[in-house]
C-alpha positions in Angstrom: 15.5 20.6 -2.1 18.3 18.1 -1.3 19.0 18.6 2.4 20.1 16.3 5.2 17.5 15.9 8.0 19.4 13.5 10.2 21.8 10.7 9.6 20.1 8.4 7.1 17.2 10.7 6.0 17.3 12.9 3.0 14.7 15.1 1.2 15.2 14.8 -2.5 13.6 15.3 -5.9 13.4 11.9 -7.6 12.1 11.8 -11.2 10.3 15.1 -10.6 8.7 14.0 -7.4 9.3 15.5 -3.9 10.5 12.5 -1.9 12.1 11.4 1.3 14.7 8.7 1.3 15.6 6.7 4.4 18.8 4.7 4.4 20.1 2.4 7.1 23.7 1.7 7.8 23.2 -1.9 6.7 22.3 -0.7 3.2 18.5 -1.1 3.3 16.6 1.9 2.0 13.1 3.3 1.5 11.9 6.1 -0.8 8.5 7.7 -0.2 6.8 10.4 -2.4 4.9 13.4 -1.0 2.4 12.7 -3.7 0.0 10.3 -2.1 2.5 9.6 0.8 3.3 6.6 -1.3 6.3 4.3 -0.8 7.9 3.8 -4.2 11.0 1.7 -3.4 12.1 -0.6 -0.6 15.5 -2.2 -1.0 16.8 -5.0 1.2 20.5 -6.0 0.8 20.4 -4.4 -2.6 17.3 -6.1 -3.8 14.1 -4.2 -4.7 11.1 -5.6 -2.9 8.3 -3.2 -4.3 7.0 -3.1 -7.8 6.8 0.2 -9.7 5.4 0.1 -13.2 7.9 1.2 -15.8 5.0 3.0 -17.5 3.4 4.8 -14.6 2.9 8.6 -14.7 5.1 10.4 -12.2 4.1 14.1 -12.8 1.4 14.3 -10.1 -1.4 14.3 -12.7 -2.4 10.6 -12.2 -2.2 8.1 -9.4 1.1 6.2 -9.3 1.0 2.5 -10.3 3.1 0.6 -7.9 4.8 0.9 -4.5 2.2 1.2 -1.7 -0.7 3.4 -2.6 -2.9 4.7 0.2 -6.5 3.9 -0.8 -8.7 6.4 1.2 -11.5 7.2 2.0 -12.8 4.7 -0.6 -11.7 1.3 -1.8 -12.0 0.6 -5.5 -15.3 1.9 -6.9 -17.3 1.1 -3.8 -18.8 4.6 -3.5 -19.2 7.9 -5.4 -15.5 9.0 -5.3 -12.8 8.3 -8.0 -11.4 4.8 -7.8 -9.5 4.1 -4.6 -10.5 7.5 -3.2 -8.9 11.0 -3.3 -5.9 10.8 -0.9 -3.6 9.0 -3.3 -4.2 11.8 -5.8 -3.2 14.6 -3.4 0.1 16.0 -2.2 0.7 15.2 1.5 2.8 17.3 3.9 6.1 15.7 5.0 6.1 16.1 8.8 9.4 14.7 10.1 12.0 11.9 10.2 13.5 10.5 13.3 15.4 7.5 14.6 19.0 6.2 14.2 20.4 4.8 10.9 22.1 1.9 12.7 18.8 0.6 14.1 15.5 2.1 12.8 14.3 5.2 10.9 10.8 6.6 11.0 9.0 9.3 8.9 5.6 10.8 8.8 3.3 12.5 6.3 -0.1 14.3 6.9 -3.1 15.0 4.7 -6.1 17.1 5.6 -9.4 18.1 4.0 -9.3 21.2 1.8 -11.9 23.2 -0.2 -11.1 21.1 -3.2 -11.5 17.7 -1.5 -14.6 18.8 0.4 -16.3 19.5 -2.9 -16.1 15.7 -3.4 -16.2 14.5 0.2 -17.4 17.0 2.7 -15.7 15.5 5.8 -13.4 17.3 8.2 -10.9 14.5 8.2 -7.1 14.3 8.6 -4.9 11.3 7.8 -1.3 10.5 8.6 1.0 7.9 7.1 3.8 6.6 9.3 6.7 4.5 7.9 9.3 2.6 9.9 12.4 1.0 8.3 14.4 -1.6 10.1 16.9 -4.1 8.7 14.9 -6.4 6.5 11.6 -4.9 7.6 9.1 -2.2 6.5 6.0 -1.1 8.4 3.5 1.3 6.9 0.7 2.7 9.2 -2.4 4.7 8.2 -4.0 6.9 10.9 -7.3 8.7 10.4 -8.7 11.5 12.6 -12.2 12.9 12.6 -11.8 16.7 13.2 -15.5 17.5 12.7 -18.7 17.3 14.7 -20.4 14.5 12.8 -19.4 10.8 12.2 -18.0 9.9 8.8 -17.7 6.4 7.3 -14.7 5.4 5.2 -13.0 2.4 3.6 -9.3 2.1 3.1 -6.4 -0.1 2.1 -2.6 -0.3 1.8 -2.5 -1.4 -1.8 1.0 -3.0 -1.6 2.6 -3.9 -4.9 5.3 -6.6 -4.2 8.0 -7.3 -6.7 8.5 -10.8 -7.9 10.7 -12.3 -10.6 7.9 -14.5 -12.1 4.5 -14.6 -10.4 3.9 -18.0 -11.8 6.5 -19.4 -9.5 5.0 -17.7 -6.4 2.9 -19.3 -3.6 1.1 -17.4 -0.9 0.9 -19.4 2.2 -1.4 -18.7 5.2 -4.9 -18.4 3.6 -5.6 -22.1 3.4 -9.2 -23.0 4.5 -10.4 -19.4 4.4 -13.6 -18.4 2.7 -13.1 -15.6 0.1 -15.0 -13.6 -2.5 -13.7 -14.0 -6.0 -14.3 -10.6 -7.7 -12.8 -11.2 -11.1 -14.9 -9.9 -14.0 -16.8 -7.8 -11.5 -18.5 -10.8 -10.1 -18.9 -11.7 -6.4 -18.5 -15.5 -6.1 -17.9 -17.1 -2.7 -15.3 -19.9 -2.4 -12.9 -21.5 0.0 -9.1 -21.5 -0.4 -7.7 -24.9 -1.1 -4.0 -25.1 -0.4 -1.5 -22.3 -1.0 -2.6 -19.6 -3.4 -0.9 -20.0 -6.8 -0.8 -17.5 -9.7 -0.7 -17.4 -13.5 -4.2 -16.0 -14.5 -6.1 -13.0 -13.1 -6.6 -13.1 -9.4 -8.8 -10.7 -7.5 -9.9 -12.1 -4.1 -11.1 -10.6 -0.8 -10.3 -12.7 2.3 -11.1 -12.1 5.9 -8.1 -10.4 7.6 -5.5 -12.9 8.8 -4.2 -12.8 12.4 -1.1 -14.8 11.4 1.5 -13.6 8.9 1.2 -14.7 5.3 4.3 -16.0 3.6 5.1 -15.2 0.0 7.4 -17.8 -1.4 9.1 -18.3 -4.7 8.8 -14.6 -5.8 12.5 -13.8 -5.0 15.2 -15.9 -3.4 14.1 -14.9 0.1 10.6 -15.5 1.6 8.5 -12.4 2.5 6.3 -12.4 5.6 3.3 -10.2 5.4 1.3 -9.2 8.5 -1.4 -6.7 9.2 -3.0 -5.3 12.3 -6.4 -6.6 13.5 -8.1 -3.3 12.7 -7.9 -4.2 9.0 -11.0 -6.4 8.3 -9.8 -7.9 5.1 -6.9 -9.0 3.0 -7.1 -8.4 -0.8 -4.9 -10.4 -3.2 -4.7 -9.1 -6.8 -2.8 -9.8 -10.0 -4.3 -8.6 -13.3 -3.1 -11.5 -15.4 -2.1 -11.1 -19.0 -5.3 -10.0 -20.6 -6.3 -7.3 -18.1 -2.7 -6.1 -17.8 -2.7 -5.5 -21.6 -5.7 -3.1 -21.1 -3.9 -1.0 -18.4 -2.2 2.0 -20.0 0.2 2.5 -17.1 1.5 -1.1 -17.1 3.9 -2.8 -19.5 2.5 -5.9 -21.3 4.6 -8.2 -19.1 4.2 -6.2 -15.8 1.7 -8.7 -14.5 4.5 -11.3 -14.3 6.6 -9.2 -12.0 4.1 -8.0 -9.3 1.6 -9.2 -6.8 -0.6 -7.1 -4.6 -1.3 -8.3 -1.0 -3.3 -5.6 0.5 -4.3 -4.8 4.1 -7.9 -3.5 3.7 -11.0 -2.5 5.5 -13.7 -2.5 2.8 -16.7 -4.8 3.5 -17.9 -2.8 6.6 -16.9 0.9 6.5 -15.3 2.4 9.6 -17.8 4.8 11.2 -15.4 7.3 12.7 -17.0 9.4 15.5 -16.1 13.0 16.1 -12.9 13.5 18.0 -11.8 9.9 17.6 -9.1 8.3 15.5 -8.4 4.9 13.8 -5.0 3.4 13.1 -3.8 0.3 11.4 -0.6 -0.9 9.7 1.0 -3.6 7.5 4.4 -5.0 8.1 6.6 -6.6 5.4 9.6 -8.7 6.6 12.3 -10.5 4.6 13.0 -13.9 6.2 
């Protein structure tokens, strides 16, 4: 399967997964799996910025824990589908790569309803994932199209796992003063964010989407700016903490210390996608 598509883009088999690797002349790189159209690695100046669990299953039989999973057409268990929907459990079709390795590289994947998926969710829906790699910056965009003759509601998220050295040393800036729902222990408790968000115990919060970039500081030597398009209605921040992490079979006991999820999401009010229309929204990560 190894073949050169254009300068900086290569199709490869990585740990048994069909993947595309994008590599810029500056040394930054991105690896995306066809399974789930899921980014698995993003390296900036030789430093990994995405977390991939050392115990995740990579044989296509189970969703991959880490990277940037595509949650669609359902977020979490808010509906009758498997947790976080069915698209992350499916192979996507690699469409193309384009761009120039000295500036910016793009790649696209596409997923469409099938007989198997319609048995679970009878919608005539197609989805595309677009990634764009620039020096120090990664953008992931989810695009959804209604190919049928009836409207279909959906929820979605880019469930980004960010790698950190020690989550206890992290601070997430930009959510100060915002109301949020604390969903730990399956509760729904309203609260207001006081100061920067710190970590060390389980965190599972749903904030309204932020129009300004968030700043993750202290996770690695360089600050990470996290921004999302306005079409995302919410921002989800999640870290399982020590106790919950120990219950997750696809996480190492200390994995919670080395990851933080900051997710662009649309979950509280489902998107009602009309026939013949599309919806598109992205998240951008930038090393400062």
